Biotite code that builds the C-alpha atoms (Angstrom):
import biotite.structure as struc

atoms = struc.array([
    struc.Atom([-15.961, 15.820, 33.137], chain_id="A", res_id=1, res_name="MET", atom_name="CA", element="C"),
    struc.Atom([-17.440, 17.055, 30.330], chain_id="A", res_id=2, res_name="GLY", atom_name="CA", element="C"),
    struc.Atom([-18.124, 15.660, 26.419], chain_id="A", res_id=3, res_name="ILE", atom_name="CA", element="C"),
    struc.Atom([-15.763, 18.465, 25.588], chain_id="A", res_id=4, res_name="ARG", atom_name="CA", element="C"),
    struc.Atom([-13.121, 17.240, 27.994], chain_id="A", res_id=5, res_name="ASP", atom_name="CA", element="C"),
    struc.Atom([-13.480, 13.855, 26.769], chain_id="A", res_id=6, res_name="LYS", atom_name="CA", element="C"),
    struc.Atom([-13.874, 14.882, 23.089], chain_id="A", res_id=7, res_name="LEU", atom_name="CA", element="C"),
    struc.Atom([-10.111, 16.484, 23.662], chain_id="A", res_id=8, res_name="SER", atom_name="CA", element="C"),
    struc.Atom([-8.341, 14.181, 25.668], chain_id="A", res_id=9, res_name="SER", atom_name="CA", element="C"),
    struc.Atom([-9.369, 11.542, 22.553], chain_id="A", res_id=10, res_name="ARG", atom_name="CA", element="C"),
    struc.Atom([-8.077, 13.772, 20.181], chain_id="A", res_id=11, res_name="VAL", atom_name="CA", element="C"),
    struc.Atom([-4.868, 14.631, 21.972], chain_id="A", res_id=12, res_name="ARG", atom_name="CA", element="C"),
    struc.Atom([-4.717, 10.471, 22.546], chain_id="A", res_id=13, res_name="LYS", atom_name="CA", element="C"),
    struc.Atom([-4.622, 10.528, 18.536], chain_id="A", res_id=14, res_name="VAL", atom_name="CA", element="C"),
    struc.Atom([-2.350, 13.076, 17.888], chain_id="A", res_id=15, res_name="VAL", atom_name="CA", element="C"),
    struc.Atom([0.235, 11.708, 19.876], chain_id="A", res_id=16, res_name="ASN", atom_name="CA", element="C"),
    struc.Atom([0.217, 8.254, 18.828], chain_id="A", res_id=17, res_name="ARG", atom_name="CA", element="C"),
    struc.Atom([0.128, 9.257, 15.382], chain_id="A", res_id=18, res_name="PHE", atom_name="CA", element="C"),
    struc.Atom([2.901, 11.592, 16.168], chain_id="A", res_id=19, res_name="SER", atom_name="CA", element="C"),
    struc.Atom([6.779, 11.529, 15.408], chain_id="A", res_id=20, res_name="GLY", atom_name="CA", element="C"),
    struc.Atom([8.284, 11.883, 18.586], chain_id="A", res_id=21, res_name="GLU", atom_name="CA", element="C"),
    struc.Atom([7.256, 7.975, 19.783], chain_id="A", res_id=22, res_name="TYR", atom_name="CA", element="C"),
    struc.Atom([8.685, 6.583, 16.424], chain_id="A", res_id=23, res_name="SER", atom_name="CA", element="C"),
    struc.Atom([11.810, 4.392, 15.802], chain_id="A", res_id=24, res_name="ALA", atom_name="CA", element="C"),
    struc.Atom([14.431, 6.818, 14.562], chain_id="A", res_id=25, res_name="PRO", atom_name="CA", element="C"),
    struc.Atom([15.985, 6.319, 11.258], chain_id="A", res_id=26, res_name="ALA", atom_name="CA", element="C"),
    struc.Atom([18.353, 3.841, 10.092], chain_id="A", res_id=27, res_name="PRO", atom_name="CA", element="C"),
    struc.Atom([22.222, 5.097, 9.336], chain_id="A", res_id=28, res_name="GLU", atom_name="CA", element="C"),
    struc.Atom([22.698, 3.279, 6.324], chain_id="A", res_id=29, res_name="GLN", atom_name="CA", element="C"),
    struc.Atom([20.074, 2.472, 3.631], chain_id="A", res_id=30, res_name="LEU", atom_name="CA", element="C"),
    struc.Atom([20.086, -1.391, 2.209], chain_id="A", res_id=31, res_name="LYS", atom_name="CA", element="C"),
    struc.Atom([18.404, -2.159, -1.008], chain_id="A", res_id=32, res_name="PRO", atom_name="CA", element="C"),
    struc.Atom([15.290, -4.588, -0.873], chain_id="A", res_id=33, res_name="TYR", atom_name="CA", element="C"),
    struc.Atom([16.803, -8.401, -1.255], chain_id="A", res_id=34, res_name="GLU", atom_name="CA", element="C"),
    struc.Atom([14.445, -10.500, -3.467], chain_id="A", res_id=35, res_name="ARG", atom_name="CA", element="C"),
    struc.Atom([14.139, -14.103, -2.348], chain_id="A", res_id=36, res_name="PRO", atom_name="CA", element="C"),
    struc.Atom([15.794, -17.383, -4.555], chain_id="A", res_id=37, res_name="GLY", atom_name="CA", element="C"),
    struc.Atom([17.660, -16.832, -7.478], chain_id="A", res_id=38, res_name="THR", atom_name="CA", element="C"),
    struc.Atom([16.274, -15.447, -10.964], chain_id="A", res_id=39, res_name="PRO", atom_name="CA", element="C"),
    struc.Atom([15.447, -17.779, -13.959], chain_id="A", res_id=40, res_name="ALA", atom_name="CA", element="C"),
    struc.Atom([17.121, -16.074, -16.900], chain_id="A", res_id=41, res_name="ASP", atom_name="CA", element="C"),
    struc.Atom([14.784, -18.549, -19.075], chain_id="A", res_id=42, res_name="ASP", atom_name="CA", element="C"),
    struc.Atom([11.585, -17.307, -18.078], chain_id="A", res_id=43, res_name="ALA", atom_name="CA", element="C"),
    struc.Atom([8.976, -16.439, -20.308], chain_id="A", res_id=44, res_name="GLU", atom_name="CA", element="C"),
    struc.Atom([6.600, -13.779, -19.816], chain_id="A", res_id=45, res_name="VAL", atom_name="CA", element="C"),
    struc.Atom([3.196, -13.712, -21.210], chain_id="A", res_id=46, res_name="VAL", atom_name="CA", element="C"),
    struc.Atom([1.040, -10.558, -20.957], chain_id="A", res_id=47, res_name="MET", atom_name="CA", element="C"),
    struc.Atom([-2.841, -11.476, -20.349], chain_id="A", res_id=48, res_name="ALA", atom_name="CA", element="C"),
    struc.Atom([-5.210, -10.179, -22.848], chain_id="A", res_id=49, res_name="ARG", atom_name="CA", element="C"),
    struc.Atom([-8.101, -8.893, -20.306], chain_id="A", res_id=50, res_name="LEU", atom_name="CA", element="C"),
    struc.Atom([-11.571, -8.801, -21.893], chain_id="A", res_id=51, res_name="PRO", atom_name="CA", element="C"),
    struc.Atom([-13.341, -5.094, -21.708], chain_id="A", res_id=52, res_name="ARG", atom_name="CA", element="C"),
    struc.Atom([-16.838, -4.728, -21.069], chain_id="A", res_id=53, res_name="PRO", atom_name="CA", element="C"),
    struc.Atom([-17.847, -3.702, -24.393], chain_id="A", res_id=54, res_name="GLY", atom_name="CA", element="C"),
    struc.Atom([-15.599, -5.604, -26.227], chain_id="A", res_id=55, res_name="ALA", atom_name="CA", element="C"),
    struc.Atom([-17.987, -8.735, -26.436], chain_id="A", res_id=56, res_name="ALA", atom_name="CA", element="C"),
    struc.Atom([-20.477, -6.658, -27.744], chain_id="A", res_id=57, res_name="LYS", atom_name="CA", element="C"),
    struc.Atom([-18.428, -5.292, -30.649], chain_id="A", res_id=58, res_name="LYS", atom_name="CA", element="C"),
    struc.Atom([-17.177, -8.935, -31.565], chain_id="A", res_id=59, res_name="GLN", atom_name="CA", element="C"),
    struc.Atom([-21.189, -10.280, -31.878], chain_id="A", res_id=60, res_name="ASP", atom_name="CA", element="C"),
    struc.Atom([-22.021, -7.414, -34.127], chain_id="A", res_id=61, res_name="GLU", atom_name="CA", element="C"),
    struc.Atom([-18.858, -7.870, -36.558], chain_id="A", res_id=62, res_name="ASP", atom_name="CA", element="C"),
])
């Protein structure tokens, strides 16, 4: 068995592994994703302010 045969057999194995014929069939009905826990209506959302690389230099110059 030469290097060409080894290479082609490995390529065939990889192709067979990623091919669709070995994958599970799709479900008949789609079910939406359910988030665990209960939603909090009084939750406060805060946006984070991230310092940018050039922002520190501009503040020092002012």
